[in-house]
C-alpha positions as CSV (number, residue, x, y, z in Angstrom):
1,M,-54.4,16.8,-25.0
2,D,-51.7,19.3,-25.7
3,F,-51.3,20.3,-29.4
4,F,-47.7,21.5,-28.9
5,G,-46.9,18.3,-27.0
6,H,-48.3,16.2,-29.9
7,Q,-46.2,18.2,-32.3
8,E,-43.0,17.6,-30.2
9,R,-43.7,13.9,-30.0
10,A,-44.3,13.8,-33.8
11,R,-40.9,15.4,-34.2
12,R,-39.3,12.8,-31.9
13,R,-41.0,10.0,-33.7
14,S,-39.4,11.3,-36.9
15,G,-36.0,10.9,-35.2
16,R,-36.8,7.3,-34.1
17,L,-37.9,6.6,-37.6
18,V,-34.5,7.6,-38.9
19,V,-32.8,5.4,-36.3
20,L,-34.9,2.4,-37.3
21,F,-34.3,3.1,-41.0
22,L,-30.5,3.2,-40.5
23,L,-30.7,0.0,-38.4
24,A,-32.6,-1.7,-41.2
25,V,-30.1,-0.5,-43.9
26,L,-27.2,-1.7,-41.7
27,C,-28.7,-5.2,-41.4
28,I,-29.3,-5.3,-45.1
29,I,-25.8,-4.3,-45.9
30,L,-24.3,-6.9,-43.6
31,A,-26.5,-9.6,-45.2
32,I,-25.5,-8.6,-48.7
33,H,-21.9,-8.5,-47.7
34,F,-22.0,-12.1,-46.5
35,L,-23.9,-13.1,-49.6
36,V,-21.3,-11.5,-51.9
37,V,-18.4,-13.1,-49.9
38,A,-20.1,-16.5,-50.1
39,L,-20.9,-16.4,-53.8
40,F,-18.0,-14.5,-55.4
41,A,-15.2,-13.8,-52.9
42,G,-15.4,-17.4,-51.6
43,A,-15.4,-18.8,-55.1
44,A,-12.4,-16.8,-56.2
45,H,-10.5,-17.9,-53.1
46,T,-11.1,-21.5,-54.0
47,E,-10.4,-21.1,-57.7
48,Y,-7.0,-19.4,-57.3
49,G,-6.0,-21.5,-54.3
50,A,-5.1,-18.5,-52.1
51,A,-2.8,-19.3,-49.3
52,A,-4.4,-17.0,-46.9
53,P,-7.3,-18.5,-44.8
54,F,-10.7,-17.7,-46.0
55,S,-12.5,-15.0,-44.0
56,W,-16.2,-14.1,-43.9
57,W,-15.3,-10.6,-43.0
58,Q,-13.7,-8.6,-45.8
59,L,-13.5,-4.9,-45.3
60,D,-13.1,-4.0,-49.0
61,V,-16.2,-6.0,-49.9
62,F,-18.1,-4.5,-47.0
63,A,-17.2,-1.0,-48.1
64,G,-18.2,-1.6,-51.7
65,V,-21.5,-3.2,-50.7
66,A,-22.2,-0.4,-48.2
67,F,-21.7,2.2,-50.8
68,V,-23.9,0.6,-53.5
69,T,-26.6,-0.5,-51.1
70,S,-26.9,2.9,-49.4
71,L,-27.0,4.5,-52.8
72,V,-29.8,2.2,-54.0
73,V,-31.9,2.5,-50.8
74,A,-31.5,6.3,-50.5
75,G,-32.1,6.8,-54.2
76,A,-35.3,4.7,-54.1
77,A,-36.5,6.5,-51.0
78,L,-35.8,10.0,-52.5
79,F,-37.4,8.9,-55.8
80,K,-40.6,7.8,-53.9
81,V,-40.8,11.0,-51.9
82,A,-40.2,13.1,-55.1
83,A,-43.1,11.2,-56.8
84,L,-45.3,12.3,-53.9
85,R,-44.3,15.9,-54.1
86,G,-47.9,16.7,-55.0
87,G,-48.8,16.0,-51.4
88,G,-52.2,14.8,-50.5
89,R,-53.7,15.2,-53.9
90,R,-51.1,12.9,-55.4
91,I,-51.7,10.2,-52.9
92,A,-55.4,10.3,-53.2
93,E,-55.2,10.1,-57.0
94,Q,-52.8,7.1,-56.8
95,L,-55.3,5.3,-54.6
96,G,-58.0,5.9,-57.2
97,G,-59.6,9.0,-55.6
98,R,-61.9,11.4,-57.4
99,E,-62.2,15.0,-56.1
100,V,-65.7,15.8,-55.0
101,Q,-67.0,19.0,-56.8
102,P,-69.2,21.5,-54.9
103,A,-71.8,21.1,-57.8
104,T,-72.2,17.4,-57.2
105,T,-75.8,16.1,-57.2
106,D,-75.0,13.1,-55.0
107,I,-76.7,13.7,-51.7
108,R,-74.1,11.6,-49.8
109,E,-71.2,13.6,-51.3
110,K,-73.0,16.9,-50.5
111,Q,-73.3,15.7,-46.9
112,L,-69.6,14.8,-46.9
113,L,-68.6,18.2,-48.1
114,N,-70.8,19.8,-45.4
115,V,-69.2,17.7,-42.7
116,V,-65.7,18.5,-43.8
117,E,-66.4,22.2,-44.0
118,E,-67.9,22.2,-40.5
119,V,-64.9,20.4,-39.0
120,A,-62.4,22.5,-40.8
121,I,-64.0,25.8,-39.7
122,A,-64.3,24.5,-36.2
123,S,-60.6,23.5,-36.3
124,G,-59.4,26.8,-37.6
125,V,-57.8,25.3,-40.7
126,A,-58.5,25.8,-44.4
127,V,-61.1,23.6,-45.9
128,P,-59.2,20.8,-47.6
129,P,-60.1,19.2,-50.9
130,V,-62.3,16.1,-50.5
131,Y,-61.9,12.9,-52.4
132,V,-64.0,9.7,-52.8
133,L,-62.5,6.4,-53.7
134,D,-65.3,5.1,-55.9
135,G,-63.8,1.7,-56.4
136,E,-63.6,0.8,-52.8
137,G,-66.8,-0.6,-51.2
138,S,-65.3,-1.0,-47.7
139,I,-65.5,1.5,-44.9
140,N,-62.3,3.5,-44.6
141,A,-60.8,7.1,-44.9
142,F,-57.5,8.9,-44.7
143,A,-56.0,12.4,-44.5
144,A,-52.8,13.0,-46.5
145,G,-50.4,15.9,-47.2
146,Y,-47.3,17.5,-45.9
147,G,-49.3,19.9,-43.6
148,P,-52.6,21.7,-43.3
149,T,-51.9,23.8,-46.3
150,D,-51.9,20.9,-48.8
151,A,-54.0,18.3,-46.9
152,V,-56.8,16.3,-48.5
153,V,-59.4,14.2,-46.8
154,A,-60.6,11.1,-48.6
155,V,-63.2,8.4,-47.9
156,T,-64.2,5.2,-49.6
157,R,-67.6,4.8,-51.4
158,G,-68.5,2.3,-48.7
159,T,-68.0,5.0,-46.0
160,L,-70.6,7.3,-47.7
161,E,-73.1,4.5,-48.2
162,Q,-72.8,2.7,-44.9
163,L,-72.4,5.5,-42.3
164,N,-74.9,8.0,-41.0
165,R,-74.0,11.7,-40.5
166,D,-72.8,11.4,-36.9
167,E,-70.7,8.4,-37.8
168,L,-69.2,10.2,-40.8
169,Q,-68.5,13.2,-38.6
170,G,-66.7,11.0,-36.1
171,V,-64.5,9.6,-38.9
172,V,-63.8,13.0,-40.4
173,A,-62.9,14.4,-36.9
174,H,-60.5,11.4,-36.5
175,E,-58.7,12.3,-39.8
176,F,-58.6,16.0,-38.8
177,S,-56.8,14.9,-35.6
178,H,-54.0,13.6,-37.9
179,I,-53.9,16.9,-39.7
180,L,-53.7,18.9,-36.5
181,N,-51.2,16.7,-34.7
182,G,-48.5,16.7,-37.5
183,D,-49.0,13.0,-38.4
184,M,-49.3,13.5,-42.2
185,R,-45.8,14.7,-42.9
186,L,-44.5,11.7,-41.0
187,N,-46.8,9.4,-43.0
188,I,-45.4,10.6,-46.4
189,R,-41.8,10.2,-45.1
190,L,-42.7,6.8,-44.0
191,I,-43.9,5.8,-47.5
192,G,-40.5,6.9,-49.0
193,V,-38.4,5.2,-46.3
194,L,-40.3,1.9,-46.5
195,F,-40.0,1.9,-50.3
196,G,-36.3,2.4,-50.0
197,I,-35.9,-0.5,-47.6
198,T,-38.1,-2.9,-49.6
199,C,-36.5,-2.1,-53.0
200,I,-33.8,-4.7,-52.3
201,S,-36.2,-7.6,-52.8
202,T,-37.5,-5.9,-56.0
203,T,-33.9,-5.8,-57.3
204,G,-33.4,-9.5,-56.4
205,Y,-36.6,-10.4,-58.2
206,V,-35.5,-8.6,-61.4
207,L,-32.1,-10.3,-61.3
208,L,-33.6,-13.7,-60.7
209,R,-36.1,-13.3,-63.6
210,T,-33.5,-11.9,-66.0
211,F,-30.6,-14.3,-65.4
212,G,-32.5,-17.3,-64.0
213,R,-33.8,-18.2,-67.4
214,S,-30.3,-18.8,-68.8
215,R,-29.7,-22.5,-69.5
216,S,-26.0,-22.1,-69.0
217,S,-24.1,-21.0,-66.0
218,K,-21.2,-19.7,-68.1
219,G,-20.5,-16.0,-68.1
220,G,-21.6,-15.8,-64.5
221,A,-25.3,-15.9,-65.3
222,G,-25.9,-18.6,-62.7
223,G,-24.0,-16.7,-60.1
224,V,-26.0,-13.6,-60.8
225,A,-29.2,-15.6,-60.6
226,L,-28.2,-17.0,-57.2
227,F,-27.3,-13.5,-56.1
228,G,-30.7,-12.3,-57.2
229,L,-32.3,-15.1,-55.2
230,G,-30.2,-14.1,-52.2
231,L,-31.3,-10.5,-52.5
232,L,-34.9,-11.7,-52.7
233,V,-34.4,-13.5,-49.4
234,I,-32.6,-10.6,-47.8
235,G,-35.5,-8.4,-48.9
236,W,-37.5,-10.2,-46.2
237,I,-35.3,-8.3,-43.7
238,G,-36.5,-5.1,-45.3
239,S,-40.1,-6.3,-45.2
240,F,-39.6,-7.2,-41.5
241,F,-38.3,-3.8,-40.6
242,A,-40.9,-2.1,-42.8
243,S,-43.8,-3.8,-41.0
244,L,-42.2,-3.1,-37.6
245,I,-41.7,0.6,-38.4
246,R,-45.3,0.9,-39.7
247,A,-46.7,-0.7,-36.5
248,A,-44.4,1.4,-34.2
249,V,-45.4,4.6,-35.9
250,S,-49.1,4.0,-36.5
251,R,-50.8,2.1,-33.6
252,Q,-50.7,4.6,-30.8
253,R,-51.6,7.5,-33.0
254,E,-54.9,5.7,-33.9
255,F,-55.9,5.6,-30.2
256,L,-55.0,9.3,-29.9
257,A,-57.0,10.2,-33.0
258,D,-60.0,8.3,-31.8
259,A,-59.9,10.1,-28.4
260,S,-59.6,13.5,-30.1
261,A,-62.6,12.8,-32.3
262,V,-64.7,12.0,-29.2
263,Q,-63.4,15.1,-27.5
264,F,-64.2,17.2,-30.5
265,T,-67.7,16.0,-31.4
266,R,-68.8,14.9,-27.9
267,L,-70.6,12.1,-29.6
268,P,-68.7,8.9,-28.7
269,D,-71.3,6.8,-30.5
270,G,-70.4,8.5,-33.7
271,I,-66.9,7.1,-34.1
272,G,-67.7,4.1,-31.9
273,N,-70.5,3.0,-34.2
274,A,-68.4,3.6,-37.2
275,L,-65.8,1.1,-35.8
276,R,-68.6,-1.3,-34.9
277,K,-69.9,-1.2,-38.5
278,I,-66.4,-1.9,-39.8
279,A,-66.3,-5.0,-37.5
280,G,-69.6,-6.3,-38.9
281,F,-69.2,-5.2,-42.5
282,P,-68.4,-8.0,-45.0
283,T,-65.3,-6.3,-46.5
284,H,-64.5,-4.5,-43.2
285,S,-62.0,-1.7,-44.0
286,L,-59.9,-3.6,-46.6
287,L,-58.8,-1.9,-49.8
288,R,-58.3,-3.4,-53.3
289,S,-55.9,-0.7,-54.6
290,A,-52.4,-1.9,-55.6
291,H,-51.0,1.1,-53.6
292,A,-52.9,0.2,-50.4
293,A,-49.9,-1.6,-48.9
294,D,-47.6,1.5,-49.3
295,C,-50.2,3.7,-47.5
296,S,-51.7,1.2,-45.0
297,H,-50.5,3.2,-42.0
298,M,-52.5,6.2,-43.1
299,F,-56.0,4.8,-43.1
300,F,-58.8,5.1,-40.5
301,G,-59.1,1.3,-40.4
302,S,-56.7,-1.5,-41.4
303,A,-56.5,-1.5,-45.2
304,L,-54.8,-5.0,-45.4
305,N,-55.6,-8.4,-44.0
306,R,-54.5,-8.6,-40.4
307,S,-51.0,-9.9,-40.0
308,F,-50.5,-13.3,-38.4
309,M,-48.4,-11.4,-35.8
310,S,-50.1,-8.5,-34.0
311,L,-46.6,-7.0,-33.6
312,F,-46.8,-6.0,-37.2
313,A,-50.4,-4.7,-37.4
314,T,-50.6,-1.1,-38.4
315,H,-53.8,-0.6,-36.4
316,P,-54.9,-1.8,-33.0
317,P,-57.6,-4.4,-33.0
318,L,-61.1,-3.0,-33.5
319,E,-62.3,-4.4,-30.2
320,E,-59.6,-2.5,-28.3
321,R,-60.4,0.8,-30.1
322,I,-64.1,0.4,-29.3
323,R,-63.4,-0.5,-25.6
324,A,-61.1,2.5,-25.4
325,I,-63.9,4.8,-26.5
326,D,-66.8,3.5,-24.5
327,P,-65.4,3.4,-21.0
328,S,-63.7,6.8,-21.3
329,F,-66.8,8.8,-20.6
330,D,-69.4,8.6,-17.9
331,P,-72.7,7.3,-19.6
332,R,-74.8,10.0,-17.9
333,R,-72.4,12.7,-19.1
334,E,-72.5,11.3,-22.6
335,R,-76.3,11.4,-22.7
336,R,-76.3,15.0,-21.5
337,A,-73.7,16.0,-24.2
338,V,-75.8,14.3,-26.9
339,E,-79.0,15.9,-25.7
340,E,-77.3,19.3,-25.5
341,Q,-76.0,18.9,-29.0
342,A,-79.3,17.8,-30.5
343,E,-81.8,19.9,-28.5
344,M,-80.0,23.2,-28.0
345,K,-82.3,26.0,-29.1
346,P,-81.0,28.2,-31.9
347,S,-80.7,31.2,-29.6
348,A,-78.6,29.2,-27.1
349,R,-76.4,27.8,-29.9
350,A,-75.9,31.3,-31.2
351,A,-75.0,32.6,-27.7
352,A,-72.0,30.4,-27.6
353,F,-70.2,32.6,-30.2
354,A,-72.4,35.6,-30.9
355,S,-70.4,37.9,-28.6
356,L,-67.6,38.3,-31.1
357,R,-70.0,39.2,-33.9
358,G,-70.8,42.8,-34.7
359,G,-67.4,44.0,-33.4
360,A,-68.2,43.2,-29.7
361,A,-65.3,42.3,-27.5
362,L,-65.0,38.7,-26.4
363,A,-64.1,37.7,-22.8
364,V,-61.4,35.1,-22.9
365,T,-58.2,34.2,-21.1
366,P,-54.7,33.7,-22.5
367,E,-54.7,30.1,-21.2
368,A,-58.0,29.4,-23.0
369,V,-56.8,30.9,-26.3
370,A,-53.4,29.0,-26.2
371,G,-55.1,25.8,-25.1
372,S,-57.5,25.9,-27.9
373,V,-54.8,25.6,-30.6
374,G,-55.2,22.3,-32.4
375,Q,-57.9,21.3,-29.8
376,P,-61.3,22.2,-31.2
377,G,-64.4,21.2,-29.2
378,A,-68.1,20.6,-29.6
379,A,-68.8,24.4,-29.2
380,H,-66.6,25.1,-32.1
381,L,-68.5,22.5,-34.2
382,S,-71.7,24.2,-33.2
383,Y,-70.3,27.5,-34.3
384,A,-69.3,26.0,-37.7
385,A,-72.7,24.4,-38.2
386,E,-74.5,27.7,-37.4
387,L,-72.2,29.7,-39.7
388,L,-72.8,27.3,-42.7
389,A,-76.6,27.1,-42.0
390,G,-76.9,30.9,-41.9
391,L,-74.6,31.7,-44.8
392,D,-76.2,33.8,-47.6
393,P,-77.0,31.4,-50.5
394,A,-75.3,33.7,-52.9
395,L,-72.0,33.6,-50.9
396,A,-72.4,29.8,-50.5
397,E,-72.6,29.5,-54.3
398,L,-69.7,31.9,-55.0
399,V,-67.1,30.4,-52.6
400,H,-67.5,26.9,-54.2
401,D,-66.9,28.2,-57.7
402,Q,-63.4,28.9,-59.1
403,V,-64.2,32.3,-60.5
404,G,-66.6,33.1,-57.7
405,A,-64.0,32.3,-55.0
406,R,-61.6,34.8,-56.5
407,G,-64.4,37.4,-56.7
408,T,-65.2,36.7,-53.0
409,A,-61.6,37.2,-52.0
410,Y,-61.5,40.5,-53.9
411,A,-64.9,41.6,-52.4
412,L,-63.5,41.1,-48.9
413,L,-60.8,43.8,-49.7
414,L,-63.2,46.4,-51.1
415,D,-63.1,49.6,-49.1
416,E,-66.2,51.2,-47.5
417,R,-65.4,54.6,-49.1
418,P,-67.3,54.8,-52.4
419,E,-64.6,56.5,-54.5
420,L,-61.9,54.1,-53.4
421,C,-64.3,51.1,-53.9
422,A,-65.1,52.2,-57.4
423,R,-61.4,52.4,-58.2
424,Q,-60.8,49.0,-56.8
425,L,-63.7,47.5,-58.8
426,A,-62.3,49.1,-62.0
427,L,-58.9,47.5,-61.2
428,I,-60.6,44.1,-60.8
429,E,-62.3,44.6,-64.2
430,Q,-59.0,45.4,-65.8
431,E,-56.9,42.6,-64.3
432,D,-59.4,39.8,-63.8
433,A,-62.5,40.5,-65.8
434,P,-64.2,37.1,-65.3
435,A,-64.2,37.6,-61.5
436,A,-65.4,41.2,-61.6
437,A,-69.1,40.3,-61.7
438,A,-68.6,37.8,-59.0
439,A,-66.9,40.4,-56.8
440,R,-69.9,42.7,-57.2
441,R,-72.3,39.9,-56.2
442,A,-70.1,39.0,-53.3
443,A,-69.8,42.6,-52.1
444,A,-73.6,42.9,-52.0
445,A,-74.0,39.7,-50.0
446,L,-71.1,40.6,-47.6
447,A,-73.1,43.5,-46.2
448,S,-75.0,41.1,-44.0
449,L,-71.9,39.0,-42.9
450,D,-70.6,39.5,-39.4
451,R,-67.0,40.7,-39.2
452,A,-65.9,37.6,-37.2
453,D,-67.0,35.4,-40.1
454,R,-64.9,36.9,-42.8
455,L,-61.8,34.7,-42.5
456,P,-63.9,31.5,-42.0
457,L,-65.6,32.5,-45.3
458,L,-62.1,32.7,-46.9
459,D,-61.4,29.2,-45.6
460,L,-64.5,28.0,-47.5
461,A,-63.2,29.5,-50.7
462,L,-59.7,28.0,-50.5
463,P,-60.5,24.6,-52.2
464,A,-62.0,26.4,-55.2
465,L,-59.0,28.7,-55.4
466,K,-56.6,25.7,-55.4
467,R,-58.6,24.2,-58.3
468,G,-58.1,27.4,-60.4
469,G,-54.7,26.6,-61.7
470,A,-51.3,28.4,-61.7
471,E,-52.3,31.2,-64.0
472,A,-55.4,32.0,-61.9
473,Y,-53.2,31.9,-58.8
474,R,-50.8,34.4,-60.2
475,T,-53.7,36.7,-61.2
476,L,-55.2,36.4,-57.7
477,R,-52.0,37.3,-56.0
478,R,-51.4,40.3,-58.3
479,V,-55.0,41.7,-57.9
480,V,-55.0,41.1,-54.1
481,A,-51.7,43.1,-53.8
482,A,-53.1,45.9,-56.0
483,L,-56.4,46.1,-54.0
484,I,-54.5,46.2,-50.7
485,G,-52.2,48.9,-52.0
486,A,-55.0,51.0,-53.5
487,D,-55.0,53.4,-50.5
488,Q,-51.3,53.3,-49.8
489,Q,-51.8,51.6,-46.4
490,V,-52.3,48.1,-45.1
491,T,-55.0,47.4,-42.5
492,L,-54.8,44.5,-40.1
493,F,-57.6,42.6,-41.9
494,E,-55.9,43.1,-45.2
495,Y,-52.6,41.8,-43.8
496,A,-54.4,38.8,-42.2
497,L,-56.3,38.0,-45.4
498,E,-53.1,38.2,-47.6
499,R,-51.2,36.1,-45.1
500,V,-53.8,33.3,-45.0
501,L,-54.0,33.3,-48.8
502,S,-50.2,33.2,-49.2
503,R,-49.8,30.5,-46.6
504,H,-52.2,28.1,-48.2
505,L,-51.9,28.8,-51.9
506,R,-48.2,29.0,-52.2
507,A,-47.9,25.4,-51.0
508,A,-50.3,24.4,-53.8
509,F,-48.6,26.3,-56.7
510,E,-45.0,26.9,-55.7
511,V,-42.1,24.6,-54.7
512,L,-41.2,25.8,-51.2
513,P,-38.0,24.9,-49.4
514,P,-38.4,22.4,-46.5
515,R,-38.9,23.9,-43.1
516,R,-36.6,22.5,-40.5
517,V,-36.5,23.3,-36.8
518,K,-33.8,25.9,-36.2
519,H,-34.7,27.4,-32.8
520,R,-35.1,25.2,-29.7
521,D,-36.4,28.1,-27.6
522,L,-37.3,31.8,-28.0
523,R,-34.1,33.3,-26.8
524,T,-32.7,33.3,-30.4
525,L,-35.9,34.9,-31.6
526,S,-36.0,37.9,-29.4
527,A,-36.1,40.4,-32.2
528,E,-38.9,38.6,-34.0
529,C,-41.0,38.2,-30.8
530,R,-40.6,41.9,-30.1
531,T,-41.9,42.8,-33.5
532,V,-44.9,40.5,-33.3
533,L,-45.9,41.4,-29.7
534,S,-45.5,45.1,-30.5
535,A,-47.8,44.8,-33.5
536,L,-50.4,43.0,-31.4
537,A,-50.2,45.6,-28.6
538,H,-50.8,48.5,-31.0
539,A,-53.7,46.6,-32.7
540,G,-55.7,46.4,-29.5
541,A,-55.7,50.0,-28.2
542,A,-54.9,53.6,-29.0
543,E,-53.9,54.8,-25.5
544,T,-50.2,54.6,-24.8
545,A,-50.6,53.2,-21.3
546,V,-52.8,50.4,-22.4
547,I,-50.5,49.5,-25.3
548,E,-47.5,49.4,-23.0
549,N,-49.4,47.3,-20.5
550,A,-50.4,44.8,-23.2
551,Y,-46.8,44.5,-24.4
552,E,-45.6,43.9,-20.9
553,R,-48.1,41.2,-20.3
554,G,-47.1,39.3,-23.4
555,S,-43.4,39.9,-22.8
556,A,-43.6,38.3,-19.4
557,R,-44.2,34.9,-21.1
558,I,-41.2,35.1,-23.4
559,E,-37.7,33.8,-22.6
560,W,-35.6,36.8,-23.7
561,A,-32.0,36.6,-24.6
562,G,-29.6,38.1,-22.0
563,T,-30.5,39.2,-18.4
564,R,-32.0,42.6,-19.0
565,G,-35.5,41.2,-19.7
566,A,-37.8,42.3,-22.5
567,P,-36.6,44.9,-25.0
568,A,-38.6,48.1,-25.4
569,L,-41.9,48.3,-27.2
570,L,-41.5,49.2,-30.9
571,P,-43.4,52.2,-32.2
572,A,-46.4,51.5,-34.4
573,A,-44.6,52.8,-37.5
574,E,-42.1,50.0,-37.2
575,C,-44.8,47.2,-36.9
576,V,-45.3,47.0,-40.7
577,P,-45.8,43.9,-42.8
578,A,-42.3,44.3,-44.2
579,R,-41.0,43.5,-40.7
580,L,-43.9,41.3,-39.5
581,S,-43.9,38.7,-42.2
582,P,-40.1,37.9,-42.0
583,A,-40.4,37.7,-38.2
584,L,-43.3,35.1,-38.5
585,D,-41.4,33.1,-41.1
586,E,-38.5,32.8,-38.7
587,I,-40.7,31.9,-35.7
588,D,-42.2,29.2,-37.9
589,R,-38.8,27.4,-37.6
590,A,-39.1,27.1,-33.8
591,A,-39.6,23.8,-32.0
592,P,-43.2,23.1,-31.1
593,Q,-42.9,23.8,-27.4
594,A,-41.3,27.2,-28.1
595,K,-44.2,27.9,-30.5
596,G,-46.6,27.1,-27.6
597,R,-45.0,29.7,-25.4
598,F,-45.1,32.3,-28.2
599,V,-48.8,31.7,-28.8
600,A,-49.5,32.1,-25.1
601,A,-47.6,35.4,-25.2
602,C,-49.6,36.6,-28.2
603,A,-52.8,35.6,-26.4
604,A,-51.8,37.5,-23.3
605,T,-51.0,40.6,-25.3
606,V,-54.4,40.8,-27.0
607,S,-56.4,39.8,-23.9
608,V,-54.7,42.1,-21.4
609,D,-58.1,43.6,-20.5
610,G,-59.7,40.2,-20.5
611,K,-61.3,40.8,-23.9
612,V,-60.4,40.2,-27.5
613,T,-62.0,42.3,-30.3
614,A,-62.8,40.9,-33.7
615,R,-60.0,43.1,-35.1
616,E,-57.5,41.6,-32.7
617,A,-58.9,38.1,-33.3
618,E,-58.3,38.4,-37.1
619,L,-54.6,39.4,-36.6
620,L,-54.1,36.7,-34.0
621,R,-55.6,34.1,-36.3
622,A,-53.2,35.2,-39.1
623,I,-50.2,35.1,-36.8
624,V,-51.0,31.7,-35.3
625,E,-51.8,30.1,-38.6
626,S,-48.5,31.5,-40.1
627,I,-46.6,29.2,-37.8
628,D,-48.7,26.1,-38.4
629,C,-50.7,26.4,-35.2
630,P,-54.4,26.1,-36.3
631,M,-56.6,28.2,-33.9
632,P,-60.3,27.4,-33.7
633,P,-62.7,30.3,-33.6
634,L,-62.7,32.2,-30.3
635,L,-65.7,31.4,-28.2
636,E,-66.5,33.2,-25.0
637,E,-65.7,31.0,-21.9
638,R,-65.8,27.9,-24.1
639,V,-62.4,28.1,-25.9
640,G,-60.8,24.7,-25.9
641,A,-64.1,23.1,-24.8
């Protein structure tokens, strides 16, 4: 399963959605045109005895109807999308969701938080906020947001009470597949588009209720009431296309997400048994929320009663989904995978990822690194479980607290030199006094943390940082910038940390312009690719020959503008954040397949000697995440497993 291929298909599906939307609007306009001609133009023709023959096609009427209808539909769609500007949080709250706090005493909610953290770390994405729909006793779940930076994961109360840990992990892995494959942005757009289409019937209902009560047909009230009735009927056209679009967009993605969950967890019985329980559960996966119909295409299972026509079903039949999971793996291989997952000794589990810890180099290939993007496997899940199980209790407490999370972020930036560290702590005390004590506690606990685990630790802190509010966010950004600038230079880790924070928190607290694809290939990004590859080459070595060789290896995978090949390597002094960040922002606007080639080039650059150091891995993680390509932790010989 190719992450960049999924992204490209998601982009094409958006194009097909636009075509279907325009087709639906055209059909509605034509129907309203004929309704207006029949009720008003036809009546006027008869009343005034016009000599010209009556015509059903009247261009001036069509033009007026097209203008007004397009305005109403587009306005309604834009209004709905604007109402969902809050992203995943807004949708979860509309559906009656409650955010689960780290301090919860509910054992089931604690288990849910632990599973989400494991899957997020294994996927290489920030840990999303987690919601529970307390009023829903059925088994269901969804992921919502415009992208990984503002995603949330939500489950119903029935999911917590009816599923065991393996089944819950399978459901969460399914939802993370939607996060990784770019489905969520399309889901929100779909809500707005469908609301715009179906608003015609709402308009007709309002007119019919308002004017249908009049006892007299004088003043045109009767005609308006009939017009409202006609709009109500025409609204069925919108409902037809809305159902068709939902089904066209949703059904195949559910099969894909099921398969991704199996590939990720290597436990087909997890998600398979969750689907079986839905089939045998009294309320199945149905939701009672009034907003369930608008969001029905987003859920793990069908949130509405199955349509009388399977053509309009938002989800494939449960039987098909279960059959698609069971035969896809050899039973003996499934048993071996389950036994390996359950019985692997701690030392063997640690060996899957321990090479990167302590600053050791990790033997990987560019193909493995690039292939792992958006495709976490069971080994990554083992890594995440091991990390969480071995995390210092003091750090585990701090990263889940709003003030403690800020203190942890500050502590990650404290310098090893005592004098400089003392100045940095004094700066924290002055700018963010509540977090100063937390920073000292975190600094003491960080002494035992492996270098490779620093950015995953930051991922754990992100949900608490997002709960801190706008003022806390501004304070965090100000203090982080001051700590990084305390010694008048920016290390690779400092750059990586600031980049990850900015990427995820700006989306939560700032209104960002929409990102649209601007570059179909890398030829128009030659200058940007040169900057990034040069920075990676300098990060991995000090010898000139090795640096040049690394740059050449990465450059060989880029489609450069012109016929002269790759431009010359930039000197280290020019590979500064002031140039690196704008370059990454521009590369972020490339098409998915172009991003895939760029990631492969970056991986080839850092692994020129067949090894990747923790220092290189941190910069590579920041670069890849900056262009919305989540990279799981690097695992020796098991990347992409």
